[in-house]
N, C-alpha and C positions, 0 to 999 in steps of 0.2 A: 741822324743815326748815332752820332757821338753822344748826344744828350741821353738818348735811350740806353746806350751801352753803359754809360757811367751812372746815371741816376734812376734808370728804369721808368722814366716818364717820356712822353712824346714832345711836350712843349715846356718851355722854361717856367711858365706861370703855374704849372702843376707841381713844381718842386717847392715853391714857397710864394706866399702872397706878395712879398716885396719884388718878385720877378715880374709883376704885372706892369711896372713902370718901364716900358720899352725905351723911352727916351733916355732914361738914366743908364740903362744897360748899354745902349748904343754909344753914349758918351764915354763910358768906361772902356768899351772896345776900341773906340777911336783913339783914346789916350794911349792904350797899350800898343796900337798899331803905329802911332807916332814914335813911341820909344823904340820899337823894333825896326821900323822902316822910316827913318827921319826924312828921307828923300823920296818917299813913296815906293810903289812896287812896279812902276812903269819903266820907261827907258832911262830916266835920270837915276832911278833907284838901282838899276843894273849897272850903269856907268859908275856910280859911287861905289858899289860893291866891288866892281872890277878894279877901280883905282886903289881901294883899300885892301884888295886881295883877300876878301872875306872867305874863310874856309878853303884857302888855296884855289880860289875860283879861276885864276889865270891858267891853271892846268887844263881847264875845260873850255873857257871862252878864249879863243885864239885871236879873234879880230872883232872890233866894233868900228864900223865905217858909217860916216854920215856923208851922203852924196850931195852934189850941188842942186839936185832936183828936190831936196827935202826928204829923201828916203833914208832909212837906216837899215844896216845889215849887221847882224850879230851871228858870227859863226862859232859853233860849239863842237869841239872834237878833242878827244884825249889821244895821247900817243899810241896807246894800245889799239885803239880803233883804226888808226891810220896804218899801223903795221899789219893788222889783220886784213885790212882791205886789199893790200898788195897781193894777197894769196888768191884772190878771186879773178875770174876771167871776164866778169861782167858786173854791172851794178844798175839799179833802177832808181829813178828820181821822181818825186811826186810832191805836190803841195797839199798840205792839210789846212782846213779852214775853221776848225771847231775848237781847238784846244786853248787858244789864247784869246782873251777878251779884247775887243776893239779892232783896230785895223791891222794889227800884227798877225801874220800867218807863219806857219812852220813848214819849211822845205827840208825833206829828208832824202838821204842816200841809203838805200837798203839792198840786201841780197839774201838768198836762202842758203844756209850752211848745210850741205848734204851730210857732212860727217856727224854733226850734232843734232840734225833735224830741227833747226831753230831759225827764226828770223833774226838777222843781224842788222842793226842800224849803225852806220859808220859815222854819220855826220848829221847835225841838225843846224839849220840856218833860219833865224827868225828875221822877218822883213815885212815892211808895209808897202812894198812895190811888187809889180808883176809884169813890167814891160821888158822888151828885149835888152835894154841897157842894164836894167837891174839884174836880169839873169846872166848877162855877160860878166858883170861885176862879181856875182855870186860864184860862178864857175871859175873865173880867174883867181879869185881869192881862195877858193877851195884848193886849186892846184898849187898855189903858193904855200898854203898851210901844210898840205900833204908833203911837200918837199922839205919844209922846215922840220916837221916831226920825224920823218923817216930818213932824211939825208939823201934821198933819191928823187930825181925828177920824175913827174908823172909820165908813164910810158903806155902807149897804145899799140896794139898789135899791128895795125895797118901802116904805121910809119916807123916801126922799130925794125932795124936791120936783122935782129936776132929773133924776130917774130915772138916777142914776149910782151906782156902787159895786158891791159883791158881790151877785150875784143868786141864788146857790145855794150851799148847803153840803151836801156828800155825806158821809154817816155810815153806820156800821153800825147794827144794831138794838139798840143799848145804851140802855136806858131812862134810866139815871142820866146818861149823856152828853147825851141829848136834853133832859132836865129842866134840867141845869146850863147848857146852851146857851140855853135859853129864858129863864132867869132873868138871865143875863148880857146878852142882847139887850134884855130889858125894862128893864135899868138904862140902856141907851143911848136907848131910846125907850119911854116908858110910855103913849103915846096908845092903844095896843092891849094886850090881855092877853098874858101870857107865852106861852101856848099858841098864840095866833093868830100870833105871830111864826114858829112852826114851820110853820104852814100856808102861809106865804108863801115861806119860805126853804129848807125841808128836803127832801132826797131821801135815801131809804134804799137801801143797796146791794142790788141784785137778786141778786147772787151769795150774799150772806149769807142772804137770804130763801130761795133755792132750796136751800141747804145745810141750813137748819133744817127745811125740809119733807122733804128726802130722809132726814135722820137721825131723823125722828119715828117713832113706833110706830103710826101710823094705817094704815088699809088703802090699797091702791094706788088705789082709786076716790077716796078722800078726798084723797090726795096730788095726783091729777090735777086735781081741782077747786080745790085750794089754789093750784096753779101758775097757774090761769086768772085769779087775782086781779090779776096784773100786766098781763094782756092785755085785761081787760074794757073795752069801749069806752064804756059808759054806766053810770050809777048803778043802773039797773034790772038790768043784767047782774051787777053786784056783789051786789045784794040776792038775785038768783036763786042765785048761787053759795053764799051763806050759808044760804039755805033748803034747798038740796040737801044741804049738809053736815050740817044738823041731822036730815034724814030718814034719813041713812045709819046714824046711831046708834053711831058709834065712842065708846069710853070716853073721857071728858074732852074730847070734841070741842067741847063748849059753852065750855070755858075758852079754847080756841084762838080760837073765833069772837069771844068777848068781848074778848080781847086785841087782835085785829086789826081790831076795829070801833072801837078807840080813835081819835079824830079825827086826831091828828097822825101815827099809824102808817099809817092808811089813806091820808091825804093824801100821805105821803112815798113811797107805793108806786104809787098810781093817780092820774093827773092830774085825773080827774073830781071828786075831793074836795079837790084842792090849789087854793090861791089864787095860785099862781105863773103868770106869763104862759106861754102855750103854747109860744112860740118859745124862751124860756129853758129850759123843760122838755125840749124836743127837742134843744137844742144843747149841753146839759151832760151829763156822764157819768152813767150809770145804775149804776155800781159803784165800788168803791174799789180797783180793780186797780192803779192808779197808786201808791197808798200801799203796797199789798202788794209791788209791785216795788221800791219804795224801801227797804222793810224788808229784802228779800232782798239788794239791792245793798250796803247798809251792813253787813249781817251777814257778808259776805265778808271784811270787815276784822277780824272776830273776834266771837265771842259769849261771853256770861258774863264780860264784861270788868268790871274795877273801875270804879266810877263816875267817878273822876277821869280814868282813861284814856279812857273812852267820850266824855267831854266834850272833853278836850284834843285827841283824835286828829284830828278834822276841822278844828278851828280852827287847830291847829299847822300842818297841811299848807297851809291857806289862807294863813296869815300868813307862813310862812317860805319856802314854795315857790310861792306864788301859784296853788295848785291851787284851782279854783273849787269852791263848795259843791255845785254840780250839774254833771253831765257832759253834754257835747255828744254828738250822735248820731255814732257812729263806725262805723256799719254799712257793709258793702260797697257797698250801693246808694248811701248818702249820699256815700261817698268817690268813687264813679264820677260822681255828679252834680257834686260839687265839681271833679273833674278836668276834666269837660267844660266847666264854667264858666271854669276857668283857661285852657283851650285857646282858647275863644271870645274871651276877653279878650286873649290874646296875638295871636290872629289879627287882631283889630281894630287893635291897636297896630302890628303889622307892616304892615298895609295903609296906615295913616296915614303911616308912615315911608317907604314906597316912593316914589321920585322920579316925577315926572310922565311921564318917558320910559317907565317901566315899564308905564304904562297902555296903550301901543301894542302891547305884546307880546301874543301870542295868549293866549287863556284857558288853554289846555293848558300852555304854558310857565310862565305865571304861577302856576298851581296847583302845578306841579312844584317851582318855586323856593320857594313858600310851605311846602310839605310838608317840604322839606329844612331850612328854617329852624326849623320846629317840631321836627323830629327833633333838631337841634342843641341847642335849648333843653331838650328832654326829657333829652338825654344829660347836659347840665350839671346839671340838677336831680337826676338819679340820682347823679352824682358827689358832689354836696353832701350827699345823704342818706346815702351810704356813709361819708363823712367824719364826719358827725355820729354815726353808729353806732359807728365806730372810736373816737372820743373818749369816747363813753359807756362802751364796754367797758374802756378804759384807766382811766376813773374808778372803775368797779366793782372792777377789780383792785387799785387803790390803797386803796380802802375795805376790801377783804378783808385786804390786807396789814396795814393799820392795826389792824384788829380782832385779827388773830393776834398782833401785837406787844403789844397791850394785855392780851390773855389770858395771854401768856407772862409779862409783868411781874407780873400778878396772882398767878399760880401761884408765882413766885419769892418 
């Protein structure tokens, strides 16, 4: 896409005959990459950039941990994200598998900001492990970094005497993730057992549950009963569902029943077994769709990226261009609402500025004069917007010309 945008051609060989020598071009590119990234763009490249504090990277990368099992954990979070996270009563966590090339995956902490109608990402953790020990280390490290950045210990609603803090964590049905979380929570408060923490705080994604049921090899009758597990209103209803499943006699159905009778799994899917307050249960999400949307949004910037590029990309845009880590709602409906608010504000300002004599004018004449003033203001606003677009286009043309000049010098 960049070749076509700059040169108007689809492939390099169409630009000039000398571009047909792909080996020579590849050699030039490799030399430039060596100059830009002498230690590569993998883990060692990130460590070197962190040690050198390139572009104030230490403001973003808070921890780089190498475990005894050979895994690596890179936790990325800025202070503003940590402070903003303390205002939410829940957060959801999920692992993304597409953005980084190789064995490294991206673990995100997300929530939905009702005030700004936007998805907020609080923390990104890059790791090449996914067992319970790695998850325990990730959550424990996250709690430590949160305390370092905010100056306050992580607080959860169920063990806070003032009933403040995070009241729910929404996860998928990953057993290793749940076990790691329970052990990390137990390190914060050991007055109750690790599994009991999950009964108070955990909610499992209903979409993941439905998908697991849909993809299973059981009969349609069994699948129908399985889905009722989320809707059962009493414990007796849940017991009846399990009894009916056993009578159907599907192969290995007993293994499914044993798995979903696990206390923390059952409590995370049905409130009758959960120790979470009913109001919190009903007012927090029942799925991790926000995290999935966040994955989709960030994947638009590229997938299978090098680790260093994936980490630098968002932070570089935030630091250099002040582009926020999370985007505001730019939908058509939201723009209309904002436009109406601006009009109402201008209307109030104009009314205040009108002289007292204008109050004696008839309502019809007053409205006509007011509408005329509004139209003039809107016309001025459109002129300013067109001028901004014209300047942006000029800037893009200059950037393209600069790139053409640099490429020509490189070829010479």
